[in-house]
C-alpha positions, 0 to 999 in steps of 0.5 A, a space after each residue: 766368660 760373661 755372667 749374662 745370657 747370650 742372645 743364642 741362649 736367650 733364643 734357646 730359652 725362648 724355644 723352651 718357653 714356647 713348648 707349653 704354648 704349642 702343647 696348649 694350642 695344639 690340644 685346644 679347640 678354639 678356632 684356628 688353634 691348629 694354625 696357631 700351633 703351626 705358627 708357634 712351632 715354626 717360630 720355635 723351629 726358626 729359633 733353633 737355626 737362628 741361635 746356632 747361626 748367631 752363636 757361631 758367627 759372633 763367637 758366643 758358643 757356650 757350655 750352657 748353649 751346648 747343653 740347652 740347645 739340643 735339649 730344647 730341640 728334643 723337648 720340642 719335637 717329642 712333646 708335639 709328636 706325643 700330642 699328635 699320637 694322642 690325637 691319632 694323627 701319627 702312629 706311635 711307632 714314628 715317635 718311637 723311631 724319632 725318640 730312639 734315634 735321639 736317645 741313642 745319639 745323645 748317648 753316643 755324644 755323652 760317651 764321646 764327650 767323656 773322651 774329649 771328642 765333640 760329635 758335631 752336626 752332620 749333613 744327615 743330622 741337619 736333613 733329619 732336623 729339617 724333615 722332622 720340622 716339616 713333618 710336624 708342621 704338615 701333620 699339624 696343618 693337615 687337620 684343618 686342611 685335609 688336602 695336605 694328608 697325602 703330602 704329609 704322609 710323604 713327608 713322614 716317610 722322608 722324615 723317618 728315613 732321614 731320622 734312621 739314616 742320620 742315626 746310622 751315619 752318626 753310629 758309623 762315623 763314631 763307631 769307635 765309641 760304640 764298639 
């Protein structure tokens, strides 16, 4: 075990450090703040894919990474969605669905881990992440580009559906920990 932070963990910490940058730029009113927010969010979302890929490929999976990576993802997504609710860009019920699913599956993972079972990502979980990231990017960019309003609404519907279906998929796969 190494005493220094691995590259995947550094990327995860970088993603966490981008959260306040996104929060400030999204809440600000300087010219092109929405575009800056979207670019910073896209960078943060890209580090999520990159850190996992590097960790698996280079065999750098760590207990710190297993803890920090999903935490960083949740903090990133929930922070931006809460700001967008405050700006009346997205209805609060969407955030409740997203947060509820995350809370439920995190609890499921905790119960399973206490019994020595790792709840791995599933295709539905990956679809949920991709659709939520796309949704957030579209919602940020629809402010300066109103032509994106209808496509953003479609992506919100897709993301909410993927969020619910991925949650149900995890609950079904790991139902022995629920019942």
